[in-house]
N, C-alpha and C positions, 0 to 999 in steps of 0.2 A: 404219618400220612398227611399230606398237605391238602387242606380243604379249601375250595374256592368259595369264600364267604362273600355274600352280596354286600354286607355292611362294611367291609374293609374299604378305607378311603382309597379311591382309585388314584388320586394325585400322588400317592406315595409309591405306587407300583411302576416298575420299569421293565420294559421288554428288551433284553439284551441277546443279540444273536451274533455269531461269527459272520464275517462279511461273505463267506462262501454261501452261507444259508440265506443271507439277504438277497444274493444274486441267483439263488437256485431257481429251478423251474418246477412249478406246481400249479394246480388248478383247484382252489378251494372256493366254496361259496362264501358269501359275506358272513353268514352265521358260523360256518366251520372255521373261518379265519379268526373271527372274534374269540372263539373257544380256544384255538391253538395259542393265540397271543396271550390270553388270560392264563393258560397253563404255564407258558414260558415265564410270565411275570411272577409266578409263585416260586420259581427256582431261586434258591439262596446262593450268594457268591461262594460259600464254603461247601456247598453240596458236592459230594463225590460220586453220587449215583442218583438216578431218577427215582422219585417216589410216586406212589399212586396218588393222583390228584382227585379228591372226592368232590363231587358237585351234585346238588340236588336236582331231581328231574324237573322241578318247576323252574329253576334257574336255567337249566339246559334248554327248556322249552322257550324261554325268553330269548336266548341266544339264537336259536334256530327257527323261531317263528312257528311254533307248534301249538295247535289247539290243545289246551290243558285238559279237555275232556277225553282226549285220546292219547294222553301224554306217554303212557308206558309203551304201548305198541309202536307209536310213531318214533319215540326216542331210540328204541331198539333198531328200527329200520335205518335211522340216520347214522347212528354210531357204527352200525355194520357197514354202511357205505363209506364212512370216514376211515374205517380200518383198511379199506381198499385204495385209499388215495395215496399216490406215489409222489415223492419229492426227489428230484434229480439234482445232485450237487456236483458241480464240475470243479475239479482241481487239476493242477498241472500233471498230465500223464495219467489221470484217473477220473472216472465218472462213477459216482455212487448213486444207485437207485434203491431207495428204501421207503418205508411207510412212516407216516407221522406218528401214528398211535399203534402200539403193539397189542393192547387189550382194552376191553371195556367190560368191567365186572359189575353186574347188577346183583345186589343183595336183596332178596325178597323181604318185603315188609319195612324197608328202611327209606324208600323213596330216594335212594342215592345210587350213583354210578361212579365207579373208580376207573379213571382213565390213566394210562401209563404210556409215556413216550417210548418209541422204538430205541433200543440200546445203541444202535448205530449212529444216533444223533448226538451222543455224548460229547464228541469233540467240538461240536458246533454250538452247544448250549451250556456245558459245565466247565467250571474252572477256567474261564476265559481270561487271559492275561494281556492280550493285544489283538489288533486286527478284528475289532468287533464294532457293532453299532448299537446304540441304546436309544430307545424311544419311550415316551410316556404312554402307558397303557390307556390312560384316560383320553389322550389325544387320538389314539388309534381307534378306540371304541366309538368315538364321536362321528367317524366317517360312515357314510351310507353306501359306499361302493367298495368292493374288494379291490378294485383297481386303484382307488385313491389310497387305500392302506398300503398296497405294494409300492406305489409311486412315492409315497411319503418316506418309506424306509430306504428306497433307492437314493432319494435326494438327501436324506439325513446322513447317509454314509459319506457323501461328498460335500457336506455343508461347509466345512472349513475351506474347501477349495473353490467354493462359489460356482461350481459348474461341473458337468460331466457330459460325455458324448457316448451315445449308445447306438449300435447298428439297429435298424428298424426291425429286422427279422428276430434279433436277439431280444429286443424290448417286448415284442409280441410273445415270445416264448416265456420270458420271465413273468409277464403279467398273466400268463395262462390263457391267452386268447387263442381259440381253436382256429384251424385252417379255414373253416367255413364261416367264421365270424369276421365282419368288417374287412372283407377282401379288398375293397377299394380303399386307397389311402384317405380319400376325402371322408369316408365313413369312420375310419379309425381316428382321424384327426378330430372330428366332431364329437364322437361318442366316448373317446378315451382321453386324448390329450386335452382338449378344451374343457371337457367335463371335469376331469380331475384337477385341472388348473383352477377352475372356478371354485370347486369345493375346498381346495387347499387355501386359496386366498381368503375365503370366508371364515375358515375355522382354525387353521393351524398356525404354528409359529414360523413356518416357511412356505413359500410358494415358488413358482417358476415362470419364466418366459422361455420360449424355445425358437430355434432356427432350424429350418429344414436343409439338410445337406443332400444335394442331388448327385446321383451317379448317372450321368447322361441326362435323360429327360425325367427319370423317376427319382422319387425320394428314397434314399438308401440309409440315412441315419438321422438322428435327432440330436442337436446340441442344446442342452439345458443350461440356462442361467439361473442359479439358485439364489433366491432373494430371501432375506430374513425379515420377520416382523415380530420381534421379541415382545412387543407391547401386548400381544395376545398371551397373557400368562396362563389363562385357562381356556380350554377349547370351548367352542360354542355349545350350549346345552340344547339338545333337541327335545324339548318338552313343550307341552301346551297346557295352559291353565284353562281347561274347558269351562269351568264354572264362571270364571271372570268374563268369558266371551258370551255367555248365555244371553244377557240383556240385549246385545246387539242383534240377536237372531230371533227375536220374538215376533218378527213380522212373518206373514204367511209365506210358504214356500214359493208361491207363484210370483211374489214381488222381488225375489232375490236376483242377484246379478246373473246374466246369461251363463257365465262359466260355472257358477255354483249349481245352477239348474241342470246344466249338462252333466255334472258329476253326480248330483242327486238322482238323476235318471238311471244311473247304474246301480244304485242301492236298492236292495229288496224293498218292496212296497211297504211292508210292515214296519220298516225301520226309518223310512224317509222323514217322518215328522218328529223324530227324536232330536231334541235340542243338542244333546251331546254329539250326535253324529253330524249335525249341521255345523256345529262349532268347530269340530275337528277338520271337516272338509274345508271350511272357509279359511281357517288359520294356515293349514298346510298348503292350500292352493296359493295363498299369497307368498308364503315362504319358499316353497319348493317347485311350484308350477303344476299345471294340469296333468301332465303325463305321470309325474311322481304319484299324485293322489289317485289317478285312475288305476295304475297297476296295483296299488294297495287295496283299493276297493274290490277289484276283480279277485285279488288273492283272498281277501276276507270272505267274499261270496263263495269261493271254492272251499275254503278251509274252516271257517268259523262254524261251530255247531251250536253252542249256547253263548249267551252274552255277546251278541254281535257288536254292539257299540264299544264294549271294552276291548274286544279282539281287534276291531278296526283301529281304535286309538293306538293300541300297542303296535300294530302293523305300520301305521303312519310314523310313529316315533322312530322305529328301528328300520324302516323300509324293508320289511319282510318280503314285499312283492318284487323286489329288485331281481334276486336270483331266479325266482319263479318265472318272472317275465322273460328273462334271458333263456331259461330252459324251454319255455313254451315257444320262443322265437326259433331256437335251434331245432326243436322238434318239428315246428312248422316248416322250417327250411329243409330239414331232412325228408319230411313227408312230401314237400313240393319236389325235391330232387328225385325222390322215388317215383312220384307220379310222372315227372318229366322223363325219367329213364324209361319207364314203362311205355309212355306215349311215344318216345323216340324209337323203341323197339317195334311198336305197332306201325309207326310211320315207315320204318325201314323195311318191315315185312311187306307192307302195302306197295312200297316202291319197287321191291324186288319182284313181287307178283306182277306188277304192271310192266316192268322191264321184260320179264320172262314171257308174258303174253305178247308183247310187241315183237320180241325176238322170234317167237314161234310163228306169228302171223307173217313176219317178213320172210322167214325161211320157207314157209309153204307157198307164199306168193312167188318167191323166186323159183321154186320148184315147178309150179304150174306155168311159169313163163318160159320154161324150156321146151324144146321140141319133143314130140312123142317118142322118138327113138332114144333120146337122152334120158327121158323119164323112165322108159322101160329098162334101160341099162342100170339106172339108179335103183329101181325096184328090185332088179335081179341081185345086185350087190347087197341090198338090204336083207333080202331073204336068206342069202348065204351067211350073212353075219349073225342071224338070229336062229340058226338051226338048233341051238341048244335050248331056245325058249319055245318049247313045244306048244304052249298055250297060244302065243301070238301067231305061230305058224299055222295052227289049226284054224284060228279065227280068220286069218288072211284067206285061206283056202275056202272056208265056209262062205265068206262074203263074196269072193270072186265067183263061186258057183251060182250065187244069187244075182249075178250081173250088177253088183253094187261096187262102189269104190272103196276098197279096203282101208285106204288112208284116212277116210273120214270117220271110221269107227273109233270111238274114244279110247278103247283099250289098245289100239294100234297106233293111233295118231301121235300120242306123246312119245312113243318109242321111235317112230319114224322121224319125227321132227328132230329128236336128239341125235339120231344117226346123221341127218342132213347137216346139222350144226357141227358135229364132231368131225365129219369128213369134209367140211367146207364145200358142200355140193349144192348149196342153195343159191344158185345164181352168182 
């Protein structure tokens, strides 16, 4: 059984995938993708079959951003969700849809879970002799966006060619971007292309520049120019020495920079004065920006149970709030769409009621504008047409005997107006 050991030097581990798997379509969160890549890195070149990969629940919690106080129940929920994640692998004349993981086996009392790849992935991960791409696990785990991880492997595949061209729709599918995400190209460019471009340039051994290929007036494809920066032997470490920053933060909270005050305002009151919290916020705000820190504060507010400062620091290092923020945004968009649809239905019903009322009023006005002889003839035709509706016939006779206008009786009016409209007799 291959165990994922935390102390194993990451620099020695390589993630090797068949190129069909590199270009496959799937949608994993950042934590799920880190876990899958770590499992792949444990595969040995001479392995003929998949082995169960054993990982401690505490390590799994670190990958997935789980509060360790609820580790067992939360891990079970997340691995159950991972078991349902589908990967689509396209080959010539064939599309394979399968799962990443075939089982998650929790053994009581061990604090461990055994994860096993789906057997249908064997041709894409085992005994690879050619047409594959290898990446350093340490490099992949340093990225704070699942999109950067995917973009890196796509570019690594074509590194020797110094470039590649991808249809925009296909790039979105490969990166796992939903139809409701970044619909406008300008949003996709800012949040995906430029964001991954920046992170790769800061952290990895390669980065890219890109040109937009237009089909008419719209962007239809992206041409990547792959650039090497081999001087980055090791990926940038995403750690913060909180203690070394403490002396700089001894000043009162009120005297801190406006951006830090803004971030501190999001932290629960009982934790605002903690120097470890202040240090982490200041460090990561300078390194990653306000939005990065903000989403991880909000994530910690929602998920941390005990040891808030430690949870927040871990969230900031691994950007646990990234996937959570995306999910919340999607949920918000779906909720907004649901509200919009419901409002649209209400507006449509109101419009139809208004149109129906106006049509009925127009029909009656047209009828009353006719001569008495014509009106009497229409009434006679109407009565003949409703002989089977005994209730309306009786109400008509009853109203006529009372020397009242039967047409103005609500129970008769709607039927009479409909008759006028259907017979085109309203003026």
